[in-house]
ZAVO-377097 format. One record per residue (C-alpha): x, y negated, z negated; residue in one letter. Coordinates in steps of 0.2 Angstrom, whole numbers, padded with zeros to 4 digits, always signed. Each point is the difference from the previous one (the first is absolute). Layout:
# ZAVO-377097
XYZA...
# end
This chain:
# ZAVO-377097
+0000+0000+0000M+0007-0017+0005T-0001-0016-0009A-0013-0006+0013Q-0011+0015-0004T+0002+0000-0019L-0018-0001-0008P-0003-0016-0010K+0000+0004-0018R-0017-0006-0008P+0001-0013-0014R-0001+0007-0017D-0016-0008-0009P+0009+0001-0017R+0015-0009+0006L-0010-0015+0007D-0012+0000-0015F+0013-0001-0014F+0011-0012+0010R-0015-0011+0002G-0003+0001-0019L+0018-0005-0003G-0002-0015+0011M-0015-0006-0010F+0010+0003-0016I+0015-0010+0006I-0011-0014+0005F-0006-0001-0018I+0017+0001-0007A+0006-0015+0011H-0014-0012-0005V+0007-0012-0013P-0008+0000-0017H-0012+0014+0005N-0009+0009-0014W-0004+0014+0011W+0019+0005-0001T-0004+0006-0018L-0009+0015+0008W+0011+0006+0014I+0010+0016-0002P+0016-0009-0005A-0008-0004-0017R-0003+0018-0004F+0015+0009+0006G+0018-0002+0006F-0004+0000+0018S-0011-0012+0010D-0006-0004+0018A+0018-0003+0006T+0002+0019-0001E-0016+0003+0009I+0006-0012+0014F+0018+0008+0001V-0006+0018-0001F-0013-0002+0013C+0012-0010+0011S+0011+0015+0000G-0014+0012+0005M-0005-0012+0014A+0018-0002+0006S+0001+0019+0001A-0015+0000+0012V+0005-0015+0010A+0019+0002+0001F+0004+0018-0004G-0006+0007+0016K+0011-0012+0010I+0015+0007-0009F-0006+0018+0004D-0004-0003+0019T+0013-0014+0005H+0014+0003-0012G+0009-0010-0013I+0005-0014+0011G-0017-0004+0006M-0007+0003-0017G+0012-0013-0007A-0004-0012+0014A-0019+0001-0005R+0004-0003-0018I+0011-0015+0005L-0015-0007+0009H-0011+0002-0015R+0013-0008-0011M+0000-0015+0012W-0019-0001-0001Q-0001+0001-0019V+0015-0013-0001Y-0009-0013+0010W-0016+0004-0009A+0009-0004-0016F+0007-0016+0006I-0016-0006+0007G-0010+0005-0016Q+0013-0009-0011F+0000-0016+0010L-0019-0001+0001I-0002+0002-0019V+0015-0012-0004A-0005-0014+0012I-0018+0002-0005G+0004-0002-0018L+0011-0015+0002V-0013-0009+0010I-0013+0002-0013V+0012-0003-0014T+0011-0015+0006D-0014-0009+0009S-0008-0005-0017G-0017+0007+0007F-0003+0012-0014L+0003-0013-0014Y-0011-0013+0009D-0015+0011+0003C+0001+0012-0015C+0012-0006-0012G+0012+0015+0003L+0018-0003-0006T+0007+0018+0003Q+0014+0001+0013D-0005+0015+0009Y+0017+0000+0010V+0010+0001-0017V-0012+0014-0006S+0007+0011+0014L+0018-0006-0001N-0001-0007+0017L+0006-0018-0003R+0018+0005+0006H-0007+0001+0018L-0003-0019+0000F+0013-0006-0013D+0015+0011+0007N-0006+0004+0017S+0017+0005+0008A+0004+0013-0013V-0018+0006-0002A-0004+0002+0018L+0016+0010+0002T-0004+0011-0014G-0018+0002+0006L+0006+0006+0018M+0013+0011-0007S-0011+0007-0014L+0011-0006-0013T-0013-0011-0007W-0016+0011-0004V-0012-0009-0012P-0009+0013-0011N-0017-0004+0008Y+0007+0005+0017F+0011+0015-0004D-0010+0015+0006I+0003-0002+0019L+0019-0002-0002P+0000+0016-0010M-0010+0008+0014Y+0012-0006+0013I+0015+0008-0009V-0009+0016-0003I-0004+0002+0018L+0018-0002+0004A+0003+0015-0010L-0011+0011+0010M+0012+0005+0014P+0012+0005-0014L-0013+0011-0008I-0005+0007+0017M+0019+0004+0004I+0002+0009-0017A-0016+0010+0003A+0007+0006+0017R+0014+0008-0011I-0011+0005-0014S-0016-0006-0008V+0008+0003-0017F+0014-0012+0006L-0013-0013+0004A-0007+0001-0018F+0018-0001-0007A+0003-0016+0010V-0016-0008-0007S+0002+0006-0018I+0019-0005+0001G-0005-0018+0005L-0013-0001-0014W+0013+0006-0013V+0013-0013+0007A-0013-0014-0002A-0004+0005-0018Q+0018-0005-0004F+0000-0016+0009G+0011+0005+0014Y-0012-0005+0014L-0007-0017-0006D-0004-0013+0014L+0002-0019-0003P-0017-0009-0001A+0006-0018-0002E+0016-0009+0007P+0000-0011-0016W-0001+0014-0013S+0005+0018-0004D-0018+0006+0001R-0003+0016+0009S-0015+0005+0011W-0015+0004-0011F-0003+0016+0010F+0016+0009+0003N-0003+0009+0016P+0013+0013-0003F-0010+0006-0015A-0018-0003+0007W+0005+0011+0016Q-0003+0015-0012L-0019-0002+0000V+0000-0005+0018F+0009+0016+0006F-0011+0010-0012T-0015-0005+0010G+0010+0002+0016F+0005+0018-0005A-0018+0005-0004F-0006-0006+0017M+0015+0008+0009R-0003+0017-0009G+0016+0000-0009W-0009+0001-0016L-0016+0011-0001P-0016-0007-0005A-0003+0004-0018P-0014+0012-0005P-0016-0007-0008V-0002+0010-0017N-0005-0003-0018G+0017+0001-0008P+0008-0013+0012L-0015-0012-0002I+0001+0002-0019A+0019-0004+0000L-0002-0015+0011C-0015-0007-0010L+0011+0003-0016A+0015-0010+0008I-0012-0014+0005V-0009-0001-0017I+0017+0001-0010A+0007-0015+0010S-0014-0012-0006V+0006-0004-0017P+0017-0005+0007F-0006-0010+0015A-0016-0008-0005Y+0004-0016-0010Y-0017+0000-0009R+0006+0016-0009V+0018-0003-0004F-0002-0018-0003G-0017+0001-0010D+0002-0007-0017E-0014+0009-0007H+0006+0017+0006L+0017-0004-0006N+0008+0012+0012W+0018-0008-0002V+0007+0017+0004W-0007+0001+0017A+0007-0017+0004F+0017+0005-0007E+0000+0016+0011I-0005-0010+0015R+0015-0011-0002Q+0012+0015-0003A-0006+0009+0015I+0001-0016+0012E+0012+0007+0012P-0012+0014+0003L-0015-0011+0005W+0009-0015+0007I-0007-0006+0016K+0016-0007+0009T+0009+0017+0000E-0016+0010+0001F+0003+0009-0017G-0003+0019-0001L-0016-0002-0011F-0008-0011+0014R+0003+0014+0012Y-0007+0014-0011I-0015-0011-0004H-0003-0004+0018F+0001+0018+0006L-0013+0005-0014A-0012-0014+0006L+0003+0005+0018A-0004+0019-0004Y-0016-0005-0009L-0005-0011+0015A+0005+0015+0012W-0011+0011-0010A-0015-0012-0002A+0000-0003+0019A-0002+0018+0004G+0007+0010+0015K+0002-0011+0015Q-0008-0014-0010G-0017+0009+0000R-0006-0009-0016F+0003-0017+0008L-0014+0003+0013V-0018+0006+0000G-0006-0007-0016H-0013-0013+0005G+0000-0014+0012R+0006-0013-0013L+0015+0010-0005W+0005+0005+0018S-0001-0018+0005G+0011-0005-0015F+0013+0014+0005V+0000-0006+0018R+0003-0018-0004V+0015+0005-0012V+0007+0012+0013Q+0000-0014+0013K+0010-0011-0012V+0012+0014-0003G+0002+0003+0019Q+0005-0019+0002Q+0011+0000-0016S+0014-0011+0007L-0011-0015+0007P-0011+0002-0015V+0015-0001-0012F+0007-0015+0010L-0017-0009-0002A-0003+0005-0018S+0015-0011-0007L-0006-0015+0010V-0018+0003-0005I+0004+0003-0018A+0009-0017-0002Q-0013-0010+0010A-0015+0008-0010F+0009-0003-0016A+0002-0019+0004I-0018-0001+0006L-0005+0008-0017R+0010-0012-0010D-0006-0015+0010M-0019+0004-0001V-0003+0011-0015W+0016+0001-0011G+0008+0016-0004R-0008+0002-0017A-0017+0005+0007E-0001+0019+0001W-0015+0002+0011T+0006-0012+0013L+0017+0009-0001Q-0009+0015+0005A-0007-0009+0015L+0017-0005+0005T+0005+0018+0000N-0015+0006+0009I+0002-0014+0013A+0018+0006+0002G-0005+0018+0003F-0012-0006+0014A+0014-0010+0008A+0011+0015+0000L-0013+0011+0007I-0003-0013+0014A+0019+0000+0004V+0000+0019+0001A-0015+0000+0013Y+0008-0014+0010I+0017+0008+0000A-0008+0017+0006A-0010-0009+0013W+0016-0008+0007F+0010+0016-0001K-0014+0009+0010G+0005-0011+0015H-0018-0005+0005P+0007-0009+0015W+0005+0016+0008R-0018+0007-0001K-0010-0001+0016A-0015-0011-0001Q-0017+0006+0007P-0001-0004+0019G+0019-0002+0001H+0014+0011+0005D+0019+0000+0000S+0002-0003+0019V-0005-0015+0011R-0002-0002+0018P+0014-0006+0011T-0001-0011+0015G-0001+0015+0012S-0015+0006-0009G+0010+0014-0008R+0000+0002-0019R+0017-0002-0008A+0006+0003-0018P-0001-0015-0012N+0018-0005-0002P-0003-0004-0018S-0003+0019-0003T+0013+0010+0009P-0006+0018+0005Q+0005+0013-0012G+0005-0013-0014H-0008-0009-0014A-0002-0019+0002A+0010-0003-0015E+0012+0011-0011P-0008+0009-0014A
# end
């Protein structure tokens, strides 16, 4: 079977659904002063939506890029990865500039103070003032990824992880165990600070997300989708074990437990502090990995075989699942938009309502969800190349001066009008 005749692999409904949920959670986490963040998974365990995003990205990359390595070789596979890195890089630059310039316009113009009495410097809140006060150094750092403010650090991490994919695929050609050894070895080296990347030209701060540590969860998802790791069986003992891990993590992750004066669980806080290297986010501590795998297994079990529990449970539920899956299918454009929308909606909230009103904060989040859904459907429409589809009463050829019909030069015979 040639590359041209390979059947297209169907989308996994579970992958799209959970990646979509992760997009909504990430949006909540990025809205400043948002009380909904008190109820996201990060408040109840060591892992959070970042693990969902990275793990699902690994699975999606195995589907999107793995077969290119298989059918066209390492060189062409690496070229495809380089192209994707190029796309994500410019997406990061564009997202950064839109947010930074938008914030400086509303902050430095004095409009927010004149209309609403707001005095907060939203540019300083995201540590972006260097872009305007020290432009030569800041722009050089931005373009070279040596200046990565925390709000924008997921995409740079993803770029570096993508760069590691050809290395993992080369190792896998020799032995799958070697591929695992490379991934684990990078993670271990990151735990000891050997692979830190500079995040600011004017300080010694490192990237908040160390990509050489976070690649472990990415390539775990990649390995499952490639078949390097077998799908885990669904059985009672494993479900009980994973539930125990998730529940046991709560006292050391939920601040209302270890920080509650009435409970007086000082011991939980002390243990949390003592085990910080095991749950630290920057180096993707071991307990984060274990906690995420437990949550992922429970989600896997709850979704059922081939995601059968996600469908066929009433029109309302099925519609909800389809919408979430659409968001998951368009995760990159949704993520790019979510950071912009989060800042814009937070400023509107502060202008009109103030951040103290919980009911109206809920409306801010719901409006943000609607905006993300709209972005997903618009992106899907554009990716469907609607301009390629023939309209009723039209065809792809037109008459020539001699009365004969000739091919439309905009659509060469045997080729798509635009590259996929």
